[in-house]
N, C-alpha and C positions, 0 to 999 in steps of 0.2 A: 338637674344640678343643685337646685336650691334644696331639693330633699336630701341629696347625698351630703351636702355641706351641713344641713340641719342635724342628720344622723351622726357625722363626724364630731360635731360640736357637743351633741349629747353623750357620745362616747367618752370624750375627754372630760365632761362635767363628772360623769360616773367614776372615771379614773382619779379625780381629785376629790370626790367625795364618797369614796368606798366604804369608809368608817359609817357614813351616813346611811348608806344602803344597808348595810348589815345592822345597823340599830332598828331600821324600819323593819327588816326581816325578822328580828327578834320580838318587836311588839306585835306585828301581825302573827307569829307563831304564838304569843301569849294569848291572843284572843281566840286563835284556834282551839287552843287546849281549854280555855274556858267555855266555848261552845260545845265541846264535847266531841268524842269520836264518832257518833252516831246521828249528827244533826246535819242538816241541809247548810246552815250558816257556818257550821266548822268546817264543811266541805269547801265551800266558797272561799272562806278565809285562807285554807289550805292553797287552793288555786294561786290566791294572791301572793301568798309566801313563795311557792314555787317560781313565780314571775320576777319576784325579789331575787331568788337565788339565781336564777339565769342571769340577772344583771351583775351580780355580785362575784358569781362563781370565779374560781382562779384558773380555769383550763383554757377558755377562749376568750380573746380581747372583746371587749363590749362593742366596739366600732366594726367589727367584722360582719360582712353581710352573710345571711343565712341562705343556704340553698334550699331546693324542695325536700331533698333527703332530710336536713337536719330539721326542717318544720315537721315532716313526717315522724321522725323519731320524737320530738317533743310531744307532739300530739299522742302518739301511742302511749307515752310515758304517763301523760296525764290522764289516758282513758283507764290505763292500768291501775293508776293510783286512785282514781273515782270508784273502780270497782273494789279494790282490796281495802278502801277507806274504813279505817277503825282504829281501835287503840294500839294494836299490833303494829299497824302500817306507821302511826305516829312514832312509835318507839323507835323502829328502823331510821325512820326520818330525821328524827332528832340525834339519834345515835350517830348517823352519817355527818350531819351538821358539826356535832361535837368533834369528831374525829378530823374534818377539815381545819377547823379553828385550831386544834391542839398540833397539827402539822404545821402551822404557820407561827405560833406564838414562840416556839424556840429560836426562831430565825430572825427576830426582831430586836433591833438594837435600841430604839427609841423607847425610853422607859413608859411615859404616858400611854404610846400606843401598845406596847406589851400589857401594861395593866387594862387596857380596854379589852383586848382579847382575851386576858385571863378571867376577868368579869363576865365576857359573853360565854366562854368555857364554862364557868361555873355555873351560869344559869341554866346552859343546856344539861350538864350533869344532873343537875337539881330537877330539873324537869323531868328527866327519865326516872330518877330514884324516888323522887316525892310525889309526883303527881301521875305519871304514867303507869308505872309497874304495879302500884296498888289497885290500877283499874281493871288488870288483867287476872287478878287472884280470884279463883273459883270461890273460894270460901271467904266471905267478908269478915267473918270472925277472926280469921288469921291475920288480918291488918294491923289491928292494935290500935294504938294512938296515932292519929293523923296529923300531919302538919300542912295540909293543903290550904287552910286559911292563912297561915303565915306565908307561905308561898306565893298566894296570890297578891298579898299587900307589900311583900318585899321585893318582888319582881320590878314594880315601877320605880321604887327607889334606887333599885340597881341600874335601871335604864338611865334615869336622871343622872347619876354619878357617872355613867359612861358618856352621856351628852356633854358634860362638863369638862371632862379631860381635854387638855390641850391637844391641838393637832400638831404634827411636825412642819416646821417652817418652810422646809424644802421637800419637793416631790422626790423621794428617794425610792430606794427598794422595798420598803415596807409597805408602800401603796401599790407595788406590782403583784401580780397574781402568782405568787410562788409559794410552794409548800413541800414539805417532806413526805413524800408517799408511804415510804415505810412507816415513818413514824405514825401518821394517820391510821395506817392499816393496824399497827400494834395498839393504838388507843380505842380503834372500834372494836378489835378482839377482845379487849380488856373490859368494855362496857358490855359487850356480849355476854361474857362469862360471868361478868357481876349480876347481870339481870338474872341469866338462866341459873347460875348458883344460889341466889336468894330464892327464886321459886322452888328449886330443888330442895333447899333446907325446909321450906314451908309446908311443902307438900308431903314430903317423905317422913320428916320428924316432928311435923305439928308444931313449929317454931313460929312464933310471931314475927311479923315482917322485919321490925328493925333489928331483932335478935339474928335472924337469918341472913340480914345484910351484913351485920358486924361478922358473922361466922365465916361468911364468904370473904369479905375483906382480909380478915386474919389468915384464912387458908391461902389466898392468893399472895399476901406478902410473905407467909413462910415458903410458898413454893419459889417466889423470886428471890428470896435469901439462898436458898438452896442452889438455884441456877447461878447466882452470882458468885458463890462460892466454888462450884464446879467450874466456873467459866476459868478462872485462875487461881487455883489452890496453891497453897505454901509448900506443903511437903510432898515432895517426891512423884507428883503428878502433873503431867503436862497441862491437862485442863482441856475443857471442851472448846475453849477459843482457838487453840491451837489446830484441832481437827477442823472445825468450821472454817478458819483461815485457809488450810489446805483444800478443803472442798471449792472454797470461792476461787482458789488459783489454779483449779483443774479445769483444763479445756481439751478433752480428749486425752492428753497426756498429763499427768501430774507435774506439777512446777519442778519439784526437785529433779524428777526424771528428764525433763527438757533440759535443765541446766547441765546435767551430768553428761548428756549427750551432745550438747552444745560444746561443752568443753572438750570434749573426745574429738570431734569435727575440727576445733581450732588446733588441738595437739597434733593432729593426723595431716591437716592440708595447711601448707605456708601461704600459697597463693590465694589472694584475697578473693579474686573472681571464682575460682574453683571452690573454696571454702563457702561462699554465698551460695553458690548452686546446689552443694551438697545439702547445706542446711535446708533450702527450700523444698529440694525433691525428697529428702529422708525425715524432716521433721515438719515442716508445714502441711505437706500433703498426707501426712498421717491423722491430721486434725479431720474429723468426720465432716466438717461443714466446708472445708476447703477444696476447691478443684484445680486451681493453678494460678498463675501471676506472672508479672514481669517486674523486672527492675532496670533503671536507667540513671545514668549519673545526674545530679543537680547542675544547672547552667553554671558554668565556670570552673568546674572541676572535671577532671579527666579519669574519673572512675569507670568501673565496665558496666556492661550491660547483659541480659539475657531474659530467657522465660523459662517457665516449668509448667507442667499440666496442662489444663485446658482453659478455655474463657468461657465466662458465663455472663448473664445480664446483670447480675449483682457484684458488686466491686466496692473495695476499700482502699482508700490511700494513704500511704504513711511517707512522711518526708523527714530526713534526718540532714545533718550537715553535708553528706556526699551523695545519698542515695535517693531516688524517689521509687518506693516499693508499692505495686498494686496487686492487691489480692482480690480473686475472683472466688466467691462462695456459691453454694449451692442454693441458699435462701437468703433472703436479708437479715442481717444480723441485729441482735439485740443490743442496746447500749453496753450492758455488761460484757458480752462477747466482744464488741468492738474495742472496749477497754483492754480485754486480755490479749486480743491479738497485737494491740499497740504494744503492750508492755514485752510480749514474746519478740515481735519484729525489732523493738528497740534494742534488746539485747543483742540479737544477732546483727544488727548494723553497727553496734558499737564495737563488736569483735572485728567487723568488716573494716571499720575506719581504722583500728589498730593495726591490722596486718598491711592495709594501704599505706599507713604512714611509715611502717617497717620497710615496704619495699621501696618508698621514696629514699628513706635513709641509707638503704642497701645501694640504690643507685648513685646517691651522692658519694657514697664511699668509693664505689667502683670508678667513677670519674675522677675523684681525687687521686686514686692509685694510678689512673691513666695519666694524669697531670704530672704526677712524681716521677712516671717513668719518662714523660716528654722532657722534664728537666734534666735527668740523667743523660738521654741522648743528646740534649743541647749542648752540655759539656763535652760530650765524645765529639760530636760534629764540630765544634768550635776549635778543638784540637787538631782534627783533621783538616779542617778549612786553613789553618795556620800552617800546617805542613806544605798543603798543596800550593798555597800563596809564596812559601819559601822556595818551593821547586820550581814553580814557574819564574820567579825572580833569577834563580840560578841559571835556568835554561836560557832565559831571555838574555843574560849576559855572558853566557858562555862562548868561547872561541869556536870558529868552525873547525872541525876536526873530522875524525874518521866516521863519526855516527850522525852524519848530517840528515839522512833521510828520518832517522829516529829523531833527531831534533825537530825537524819541520812537523812530524806528526804529533809530537807533544806540544808544540805552540798552537796547534789547530785545536787539540781536545781539551787541554787543561783549563783555558779560560771558560769553556762550556760547563766543565765539571765544577768549577768553582762557582759559576753564576747559580748553578742548580743547588749547590750545598748553601749558598746565600739564601735562596728561596725557601728551603726546607728549614734554616735555621730561623726565619722570620715567622714561619707558621709554628713552629714549636714553642717560642717565645711568646707568641700571642694566640693561644688556643681558642679563646673567647671571641677573637675577631678573625676568624678563619676565613670569612668571605672576603674581607678587605686583604688580608694577606696574599689570597690567591689572585685576586684580581690587580693587585696593585692600586688599591683605591677604588675599585669598583669599575674596571674598564668594560665596554660593550663594544662588540664587534658585529660586523655583517654575518648572518647566518650561513651564506654559502662559503664564506671563508673557514668559519669553524666546522662546517659539515666536512669540507674538504679535507682539513687537517685530522678529524676524527676517522675519515675512512684511511688515510695514509698510516695513522697510528696502529690501526687493527686490521691492516691489508691481508696479513698472512694468517688470519684467525678463523676464516670461513664464516664470517658475520655477514648476513644480508642487510645491505642499507637501501632502504626505499628512495626511489628517485623523487625529487620534489622541485619545484620552481618557487623560489621564495619572492617575497614582497621586497620592492627595493628601500622602502623606508623602515623594513624590519630590523631590529636589533636585539641581542641577546646578551646577558652576563656571562662572559666567558669562563670565569672562575667557577660559578656554579653549575653551569653546564659540563665543565671538565670534571668536576668533583663526581656529580651524579651519574654521567655517563662511565667514567672509569669504575666507579663502585658497581653499578649494575652489570656492566659487561664482564667485569671480573668475577662477580658470584655467578653470572649465567655460564662463563667458560669454565669454572670449576664443575657446575652441574653437568655439562658437557662432557667433561672429563670422567666424572664418576659414573654416569648414567649411559653413556655411549652416543648414540644416535640422536642428539638434540639439536634443533634448528633454532637459531638466534637471529633475531630480526630487530631492526632499528628504524625508528619513523620520526620526522621532525615535520611540524605541521607548516603551512605556507607562511603564516604570520611569525613563526618561530617562538609561539607561545606554550608549544605542547611538545614535550619529548616523551615517546614510549619505547620501551625495551621489553621485548616478548621473548619466550622461550617455549618449546614444546615438550618439556620435561614434566615431571610429578610436580603436584600442587603442593604449597607450602602448608605444613601442619596448622590445624585449627589454632591451638594453644599458641604457635608462633605468629601466626598471621596477625592476630589482634595486637600483638605488642612491637611487630615491625615498625620502624620510624616512629616509635612513641617513647621507646627506651632502649639502652643498650642490651643487646641479646648475646648470650655467649652461645656460639653455635659452631660446630665443625664444618658446616656447609658454607661459611662464609659471610652470613648476615650478622653483624656486630656493631662494635662501635663506629665503624665507617660510614654505614647506612644511616645510623641515627645522627651522625655529625653532618652528614649531607642533608638529611631533612630539616635540621635545626638551622642550618645554612639557609635553605630554600624558604624557610618561615621567614627569617630576618631580612630577605629579599622580596618578599611579597609572593613567593611560590608555595606550591603544595607538592610533596611528593607522597605517593600512596601506592597501595597495591590494589589497582583497578580491577584485576581479574585473577581468580585462583582457581583455575579448573585443570585438571589433568589433560596435557597437552596444549595448553594455552594459560600461561602464567606472564602476566603483564604488570610492570611497573609504570608509572606514569608522573611526570613532571609538568604541571601546569601552573600558569599564572591566575591567581585568585582574583575574582571579578570584585571590586570594592562597590558597596552599595548598601541599601537597607537590608537587614535581616528579614 
């Protein structure tokens, strides 16, 4: 434990003094260059320099424990370096260090720290161009005037300036091991071209070293100028940057093709679930590295769900405001492909959210129309009720005459009709509180009483009622069960009338918490089954606003209305009490 604690403290110390480690690395590198590329002392100094690089390197945290594989890899790298040790190997080594520093210097905000890395970068570039490259020139006569003496004495002054630069007061990102990989690679390639170009001018045209170096720099600058102009030219040409961006946005399908086909799907399909399924099956599966996926609603939303293609061991998950999309791929994706896929799926998800909101607005418009219709019916029923009340008053105050039997019949029936009209008027005037209107404040009755009344109401309809012995303490909300039973049995009888020999059965559990209505007719369509009880559905078969209102009423009273079985020959709707408890 003490050893682990000491290692962690050492790692924290190196993180806090990363600049000091880099400075020591440069000092040891300078000694390596002075010792030469063919001496044992230089090789030993290079080993120390590699060790300091391992402590400073920006790839792996310093407190991380190395396994045997890492140690074997380091040992193999050291053995290869010892075998290849020489001036060319040192050129490659210093170029790599310069590239890593160049990939970090542009990401630093602290000015003294940025100057520190710039000075280190300048030293490494100078070491390559002034000290190392002249060592590999085959003909010493082509070297010309040498600046090695100046380099030897200027380097310590440079190290002293780096040591005196102030450190940042807070441990910020500048002390973390981050760098720009592409920028580092670009710097390494530039240094390589500069070295090889200088040698090419020297050997092919017999120029002196510094003249060849100047020609190489001039050629590189001219080439970069041409590339910069071609990247975004002014007159009439779109530029290389446009084609490069198009290439970056190409993932099996070009980006403009993806957008065009996505818009075609959006215009062709209004249903959000069907639209998203079509996008996944016709667009995502065309990507060569996508094999399938699933999507499901975010918790708290009532979006749809579905699957496409096949599953694999590699997956990527994307979440937006309404959907959680999981994409299965043939292999592990690179960060660039992950970003591309996120962009494409985000576009498709935004279209889905828009269509989902449009459906919600359509539902609200539908319900508003229903409410307007109910208001008109309220006015009509009010007029009819007034007329019936007047008729009852007249009949009750009429003298006994020739139509006494008729009068007796009217006296018996008209109050009942008036009572029913009053109940319908109450429900139409408060459609949002349908449960209370039906139950008169939420009345509960014994299940045997309600069960007997239900059988009497549908006695001549050929419906089979399962016999049950109910608990004495059981009670059920009569308004809810009446509404659900009337809607379900009405729809089942319509199916029986349309399809012929259809058996309808009703079951009520012993505790009166589960009501099940089943029929032996055809199954409900898949597109319709997922929407039943969730939204108003316009259908000639009878599944519409009534079933949706019954489901809403059930939810308000702590019950759930669902399609529990949807098979040909057995279609069952179930009303059951929700069990409260932890999810």
